[in-house]
C-alpha positions in Angstrom: 48.4 -29.6 34.1 50.1 -26.9 32.1 51.7 -27.6 29.0 55.7 -26.3 28.6 56.3 -23.1 26.2 56.4 -24.2 22.4 60.0 -24.6 21.2 59.9 -23.0 17.2 63.3 -24.5 17.2 62.4 -28.7 17.8 61.2 -28.6 14.1 63.1 -29.6 11.6 62.5 -29.2 7.7 61.2 -26.8 5.0 58.2 -24.5 6.2 57.2 -24.6 3.1 57.7 -26.3 -0.2 56.4 -23.5 -2.3 54.1 -20.7 -1.6 51.1 -22.6 -3.6 51.4 -25.6 -1.4 51.6 -23.3 1.7 48.9 -21.4 1.1 47.0 -25.0 0.0 47.8 -26.1 3.7 46.5 -23.1 5.4 43.8 -21.8 3.0 40.8 -21.9 6.0 43.0 -20.1 8.1 43.2 -17.1 6.0 42.5 -13.4 8.3 39.8 -10.9 6.3 42.1 -7.3 6.4 41.9 -4.6 5.1 45.0 -3.6 2.9 46.3 -0.4 2.7 47.7 0.9 -1.1 51.3 0.8 -0.8 54.0 2.0 -3.9 53.9 -0.5 -7.1 56.3 -3.6 -6.5 57.2 -2.8 -2.7 57.6 -5.7 -0.8 55.6 -4.5 2.0 52.1 -5.0 2.9 50.1 -2.6 5.3 47.3 -4.2 7.0 44.7 -3.1 9.5 43.4 -6.0 11.7 41.7 -6.2 14.2 44.2 -4.9 17.0 45.6 -2.4 15.1 48.2 -1.9 12.3 50.5 -4.4 10.9 53.1 -4.5 8.3 54.1 -8.2 6.7 56.3 -9.4 3.2 54.0 -9.6 0.1 54.5 -13.0 -1.5 52.0 -12.4 -4.3 52.3 -10.8 -7.4 52.0 -7.3 -8.2 50.0 -5.1 -7.7 48.4 -6.0 -3.9 45.0 -5.7 -3.9 43.8 -2.7 -1.5 40.7 -2.9 0.8 38.5 -6.0 2.5 41.4 -9.0 1.6 41.2 -12.5 2.9 45.1 -12.8 3.8 47.2 -15.7 5.3 49.7 -14.4 7.5 52.7 -16.2 8.6 55.2 -15.5 11.7 57.5 -17.5 13.1 58.1 -17.1 16.7 61.0 -16.5 18.7 60.1 -17.3 22.3 56.6 -18.3 23.3 55.1 -19.1 26.7 51.4 -19.0 28.5 48.8 -16.0 27.3 48.7 -14.1 30.5 45.7 -11.6 29.8 44.2 -10.3 27.0 44.9 -10.5 22.9 47.3 -8.3 21.8 49.5 -7.3 19.1 52.5 -4.3 19.6 55.6 -3.5 17.7 58.9 -3.4 19.1 61.4 -1.6 17.8 61.6 -4.5 14.2 59.5 -6.9 16.0 56.0 -7.7 16.2 54.7 -9.4 19.6 51.6 -11.1 19.7 49.4 -13.0 22.2 46.5 -15.0 22.0 45.0 -18.7 22.3 47.2 -21.3 20.3 45.9 -24.2 18.5 48.0 -26.7 17.5 48.0 -27.7 14.0 49.5 -31.0 13.5 53.3 -31.5 11.9 54.7 -28.8 14.5 52.3 -26.2 12.9 50.7 -23.6 15.6 47.6 -21.3 15.2 47.7 -18.0 16.9 44.0 -16.8 17.0 44.4 -12.8 18.2 41.2 -11.3 18.3 40.2 -7.9 19.5 38.1 -7.7 23.0 40.2 -10.6 24.4 41.4 -14.1 24.9 42.0 -15.6 21.7 
């Protein structure tokens, strides 16, 4: 039986109590990516992932590390549906579209596993 699409608006309350608490809660889900250098003080990180470049906001203290770095990428889904086909990462205007396998973490959180070379 297929599960209904996820409703990101169904979760109520704060996403994080603090950056430190958020990192503690999801530490085991970090992903190692190559971070490219950015100008000092830039809030933007450019991460080279297995599926291509990804731009994210930096929540850490400057300067951001450069090179292979374990990071925790957090996104909020605007719309979710079952994956059809291969995993993907693409940018459409000002947003990303990602496809992968979702794993429930509890408390209304899901881990989207997006790996190159196939699903999940």
